[in-house]
Every structure is written in structure tokens, then in C-alpha cells.
C-alpha positions as CSV (number, residue, x, y, z in Angstrom):
1,M,-6.3,16.4,6.0
2,K,-7.6,13.5,7.9
3,N,-6.0,10.1,8.0
4,I,-4.2,8.0,5.4
5,Q,-5.8,4.7,4.6
6,T,-4.2,1.7,2.9
7,F,-6.1,0.7,-0.2
8,I,-5.8,-3.0,-1.3
9,W,-7.1,-4.2,-4.6
10,F,-8.9,-7.6,-4.6
11,N,-10.4,-9.7,-7.4
12,D,-13.9,-9.8,-5.9
13,Q,-12.6,-11.2,-2.6
14,A,-12.7,-8.0,-0.4
15,E,-15.5,-9.2,1.8
16,E,-13.9,-12.6,2.4
17,A,-10.6,-10.9,3.2
18,A,-12.3,-8.5,5.6
19,N,-13.9,-11.4,7.5
20,L,-10.5,-13.2,7.7
21,Y,-8.6,-10.1,8.9
22,T,-11.1,-8.9,11.5
23,S,-11.2,-12.3,13.0
24,T,-7.4,-12.7,13.0
25,F,-6.1,-9.4,14.4
26,P,-7.0,-8.1,17.8
27,N,-8.9,-4.9,18.2
28,S,-10.2,-5.1,14.6
29,K,-13.5,-4.4,13.0
30,K,-15.4,-3.5,9.8
31,I,-16.1,0.3,9.8
32,G,-18.4,0.6,6.8
33,L,-19.5,-0.8,3.5
34,M,-19.6,0.8,0.1
35,P,-22.4,-1.0,-2.0
36,G,-21.6,-2.2,-5.5
37,P,-23.3,-3.8,-8.4
38,G,-24.7,-7.3,-8.3
39,G,-25.1,-7.4,-4.5
40,K,-21.3,-7.5,-3.9
41,P,-19.8,-4.6,-1.9
42,M,-17.5,-2.3,-3.9
43,A,-15.3,-1.7,-0.9
44,V,-15.1,-2.8,2.7
45,P,-13.3,-0.4,5.0
46,V,-11.7,-2.1,8.1
47,D,-9.7,-1.0,11.1
48,L,-7.0,-3.6,11.9
49,N,-5.5,-3.0,15.3
50,G,-5.2,0.8,14.8
51,H,-4.6,1.1,11.0
52,Q,-7.4,1.7,8.6
53,F,-7.7,-0.2,5.3
54,I,-10.0,0.0,2.3
55,L,-10.4,-3.5,0.8
56,F,-11.6,-2.9,-2.8
57,N,-13.4,-5.3,-5.2
58,G,-11.6,-4.2,-8.4
59,G,-11.4,-7.3,-10.5
60,P,-8.3,-9.0,-11.9
61,Q,-6.5,-5.8,-13.2
62,F,-4.2,-5.4,-10.2
63,H,-2.8,-7.6,-7.4
64,P,-1.3,-7.0,-4.0
65,T,2.5,-6.9,-3.9
66,H,5.1,-7.9,-1.3
67,G,6.8,-4.6,-2.1
68,I,4.4,-3.3,0.5
69,S,3.8,-5.6,3.5
70,F,2.2,-5.0,6.9
71,T,4.1,-5.5,10.2
72,V,2.0,-6.9,13.0
73,Y,3.4,-6.5,16.5
74,C,2.5,-9.2,19.0
75,A,2.8,-9.1,22.8
76,S,3.8,-12.8,23.0
77,S,5.0,-15.8,21.0
78,E,1.6,-17.4,21.5
79,E,-0.2,-14.4,20.0
80,A,2.2,-14.5,17.0
81,E,1.6,-18.2,16.5
82,K,-2.2,-17.7,16.7
83,I,-2.2,-15.0,14.0
84,W,0.3,-17.0,11.9
85,N,-1.9,-20.1,12.0
86,K,-5.0,-18.1,10.9
87,L,-3.2,-16.6,7.9
88,S,-1.5,-19.9,6.9
89,D,-4.3,-21.5,4.8
90,S,-3.2,-21.6,1.2
91,A,-0.4,-19.1,2.0
92,N,3.1,-18.6,0.7
93,V,5.7,-18.6,3.5
94,M,8.5,-16.1,2.7
95,M,10.3,-16.5,6.0
96,P,9.2,-19.2,8.5
97,L,7.9,-18.3,11.9
98,A,10.9,-18.8,14.1
99,E,13.4,-17.1,16.4
100,Y,15.7,-14.5,14.7
101,P,18.4,-12.1,16.0
102,W,15.9,-9.2,16.0
103,S,12.9,-11.0,17.4
104,K,12.0,-14.0,19.6
105,K,9.3,-14.9,17.1
106,Y,9.2,-13.5,13.6
107,G,7.8,-14.7,10.2
108,W,6.9,-13.3,6.8
109,I,3.8,-14.8,5.1
110,E,1.8,-14.0,2.0
111,D,-1.8,-14.9,2.6
112,K,-4.1,-16.6,0.1
113,F,-5.1,-13.2,-1.3
114,G,-1.5,-12.3,-2.0
115,V,-1.2,-9.8,0.9
116,S,2.1,-9.9,2.8
117,W,2.3,-9.8,6.6
118,Q,5.4,-9.6,8.8
119,I,4.5,-11.1,12.2
120,T,6.8,-10.2,15.1
121,T,6.9,-10.1,18.8
122,S,7.5,-6.7,20.5
123,E,7.4,-5.1,23.9
124,E,6.0,-2.0,22.4
125,K,2.3,-1.7,21.5
126,N,2.1,-0.5,17.8
127,P,-0.7,-0.6,15.3
128,V,-0.4,-2.7,12.1
129,T,2.3,-0.8,10.2
130,P,2.8,-0.6,6.4
131,S,6.3,-1.6,5.4
132,L,7.8,-0.5,2.1
133,L,10.6,-2.6,0.5
134,F,12.8,-0.7,-2.0
135,A,14.2,-3.3,-4.5
136,G,15.2,-3.6,-8.2
137,N,15.5,-0.3,-9.9
138,I,14.5,1.6,-6.7
139,Q,16.9,-0.3,-4.4
140,G,18.8,2.3,-2.4
141,K,16.0,4.9,-2.7
142,A,14.4,4.3,0.7
143,E,16.0,7.3,2.3
144,E,15.1,9.6,-0.6
145,A,11.5,8.4,-0.4
146,I,11.3,8.9,3.4
147,N,12.6,12.5,3.0
148,L,10.0,13.1,0.3
149,Y,7.1,11.7,2.2
150,T,7.9,13.4,5.5
151,S,8.3,16.7,3.7
152,Q,4.8,16.4,2.2
153,F,2.7,15.4,5.2
154,P,1.9,17.3,8.4
155,N,2.8,15.8,11.8
156,S,5.6,13.8,10.2
157,S,9.0,12.7,11.4
158,I,11.9,10.3,10.8
159,N,12.1,8.3,14.0
160,F,14.9,5.8,13.5
161,I,17.3,4.7,10.8
162,A,19.6,1.6,10.9
163,R,22.0,1.2,8.0
164,Y,23.8,-1.8,6.5
165,E,27.2,-2.1,8.1
166,P,30.3,-3.8,6.5
167,G,29.8,-7.5,6.2
168,E,26.0,-7.4,6.4
169,P,23.9,-8.7,3.5
170,G,23.1,-5.2,2.0
171,P,25.0,-2.3,0.4
172,E,26.9,-0.5,3.2
173,G,25.2,2.7,4.3
174,Q,21.8,2.0,2.7
175,I,18.7,1.6,4.9
176,K,18.4,-1.8,6.7
177,F,15.4,-0.6,8.7
178,A,13.8,2.8,9.1
179,S,10.8,4.0,11.1
180,F,9.0,7.2,10.2
181,T,5.7,8.9,10.8
182,L,3.2,10.5,8.3
183,N,0.4,12.5,9.9
184,N,0.9,10.7,13.2
185,Q,0.8,7.3,11.6
186,P,3.7,4.9,11.7
187,Y,5.5,3.5,8.6
188,I,8.5,1.4,7.9
189,A,11.0,1.5,4.9
190,M,13.8,-0.8,3.9
191,D,16.3,-1.2,1.1
192,S,16.4,-4.8,0.0
193,G,19.6,-6.6,1.1
194,H,19.3,-9.1,-1.7
195,P,18.9,-8.8,-5.5
196,M,15.2,-8.9,-6.4
197,D,12.7,-7.2,-8.7
198,N,10.9,-4.0,-7.9
199,T,7.4,-5.1,-7.1
200,M,5.6,-1.8,-6.4
201,T,2.2,-1.9,-8.2
202,P,-1.1,-0.2,-7.9
203,G,-2.4,-3.3,-6.2
204,I,-1.7,-1.5,-2.9
205,S,-1.9,2.2,-2.7
206,F,-2.2,4.9,0.0
207,F,-5.5,6.8,0.2
208,I,-5.1,10.4,1.3
209,N,-8.3,11.9,2.7
210,C,-8.2,15.6,1.8
211,E,-10.5,18.2,3.3
212,T,-9.9,21.1,0.8
213,Q,-8.9,21.7,-2.8
214,E,-5.6,23.2,-1.5
215,E,-4.7,19.9,0.1
216,V,-5.6,18.0,-3.0
217,D,-3.4,20.3,-5.1
218,H,-0.5,20.1,-2.6
219,F,-0.3,16.2,-2.5
220,W,-1.1,15.8,-6.2
221,D,1.7,18.1,-7.3
222,G,4.2,17.1,-4.6
223,L,3.9,13.3,-4.8
224,S,3.5,13.0,-8.6
225,E,6.6,15.1,-9.5
226,G,8.9,12.7,-11.4
227,G,6.2,10.0,-11.4
228,H,3.0,9.4,-13.2
229,Q,-0.5,10.9,-13.0
230,D,-3.5,8.7,-13.6
231,R,-7.3,8.9,-13.7
232,C,-9.6,9.4,-10.7
233,G,-7.0,10.9,-8.3
234,W,-4.5,8.0,-8.7
235,L,-0.8,8.7,-9.1
236,Q,2.5,6.8,-8.9
237,D,5.4,8.7,-7.3
238,R,8.9,8.5,-8.7
239,F,9.6,5.3,-6.7
240,G,6.5,3.5,-8.1
241,V,4.5,3.8,-4.9
242,S,0.8,4.5,-5.7
243,W,-1.3,7.1,-4.0
244,Q,-4.9,8.2,-4.2
245,V,-5.5,11.9,-3.5
246,V,-9.2,12.1,-2.8
247,P,-11.4,14.9,-1.3
248,I,-13.6,13.6,1.5
249,V,-16.6,15.2,-0.1
250,L,-16.3,12.7,-3.0
251,G,-17.5,9.9,-0.7
252,Q,-20.3,12.0,0.5
253,L,-21.5,12.8,-3.0
254,L,-21.2,9.2,-4.2
255,S,-23.3,7.9,-1.3
256,D,-26.1,10.4,-2.0
257,P,-29.5,8.6,-1.7
258,D,-30.4,10.3,-5.0
259,R,-28.7,7.8,-7.3
260,T,-28.9,10.1,-10.3
261,K,-26.8,12.6,-8.5
262,A,-24.3,10.0,-7.4
263,Q,-24.0,8.6,-10.9
264,N,-23.4,12.1,-12.3
265,V,-20.6,12.6,-9.8
266,M,-19.1,9.2,-10.8
267,Q,-19.1,10.1,-14.4
268,A,-17.5,13.4,-13.7
269,M,-14.8,11.7,-11.6
270,L,-14.0,9.2,-14.3
271,Q,-13.1,12.1,-16.7
272,M,-10.6,13.6,-14.2
273,N,-7.0,13.0,-13.4
274,K,-6.6,15.4,-10.4
275,L,-10.0,15.6,-8.6
276,I,-11.6,19.0,-8.6
277,I,-14.1,19.5,-5.7
278,R,-16.0,22.3,-7.4
279,D,-16.5,20.3,-10.6
280,L,-17.7,17.2,-8.6
281,E,-20.2,19.4,-6.7
282,E,-21.5,20.9,-9.9
283,A,-22.0,17.5,-11.4
284,A,-24.2,16.6,-8.5
285,E,-26.3,19.7,-9.0
286,V,-27.0,18.9,-12.6
287,A,-29.5,16.2,-11.4
288,V,-31.5,18.7,-9.3
């Protein structure tokens, strides 16, 4: 497999979000454009300081969720303040930017598109990192989820786990903070220390770029067990986290300059749950 991208569903604001994010985070850029109907792009892939996102114009069906936020590591308080100020327009402040026991400068903000960012200072240089918050009916499931994910992906490891101790605002022994790696990419997981609803939704999903049908089968079967399988390669695992298991060849077929071929592939994909490479390729050949 290649990389895992984070897929964020927008209500026709993907290009506006891409412009804001690439101008806000250092070492960031747009890395492509998927054309869509009516002159608007269907998707805008971006690299934000080392982590790749697909910003998708999907309409009002889904919305981003603070169950999955993104931690941004800043080298200084000044850098943290600069990023915070750029995200603050029409934003919802979940934790104000201030000094906390774990950071000289930290804040949690939900931007005007509903995407949540945790801004923190750090001596370590890390890419923007997805952070999963397990709450509501999945509170206490962070460790189980980490074990599942690291067992499914190559080049994966559990790097660090801190647990709630007696007297702390969280169930003793559950995960206060954990760092883990999937296919050489960093992730964070936490069990909520306070009662709150489970807010995992398809508004944010993880897009797995598969090179072979064997990889598609492996991730589809392993991640959907106990969860829910949907159309077009989408699934929700047993914790409610959404994944897209997608062969790389699909993007190549959909971008074929012969739009009849591309449309045939699209129609074939829309009929599938798990994506089958052979059937997608055969759909493209029907137009020849």
C-alpha cells in the first residue's frame, strides 16, 4: 500500500478550506485537483506540513466532527498564536489558547468549516497528526482500537501510552494520551475524560490507497469486522471510525481523458461495496 490520507467532507467549501489551510500551516501546498460538475472541483488534495488530506465537495450530507481533530506542533508560542489567529475567524473555541501543564501554549479550536485543530508548542518536529477521541458508547475503547489498527497496517507500532491515574479526570487505567504509527504515519488516540457523546461520523474518514486487490480485501475484511460496510469502498469499523479502501487504479481510471470510459467506471463503482479492480478495469474497456 501507499499512504493513508485524511478525507474531509465539505459542503461545497473544499477549495476555500484548501486556500485557508495552505496559507496557515507552514510547509503546506495543494497537490492536485479533481474536477467536478459546474466548474467546482470535486476534491482538492493538500499536503499540510507532512500529512496529506483530501478535501471533498460532497454537499450537506455529512459534516466534520470533533471526534477526530488534528494536532499541529509549533516550534514557538509566536507560531502557535499566528496559526490560531488565522483559524479564529467565525470559529468555535473549545479550549482557549493558553499555558497548560502539558504545553507552554495550547488551544483547541473548531474552524468555520467545523474542522477541529489542537494547536500546541513542541520541541519535536512532527507533521500534522490526526487525533481520535473515544467518547460516549466507545469511551474506553481507545486501546482496543489502537491494537486493531496497528495489527492491520504494515510499518505500524504503539509508541507511547499514558493512562488516567487515581484522582485525574478520567476512568483510572484508560488512555489519557497515546501515540501510535500506521504505515510510518503518526496518530493520536484518547479516551474522553469527561462525559460526552460519541461524535464519530463519515464527515472525516481515512483513505487507504491500495496497490493490489489483495490489499483491498485485507483492509476491507479486517477493518469492517463488527462494523458496517457501505457503498463505493466506504466502511465504518466497530468503533464508528470511517475508512475508504480504494485501489490506486480507480483514480487513474476516473481521470481518463476519454470521459465515456471514466463515466463507465464511475457507474460501476457506484454499484459496488468492496471495490473490485478487475470489474473497474472491465467497465473502462466497455467504452473501447
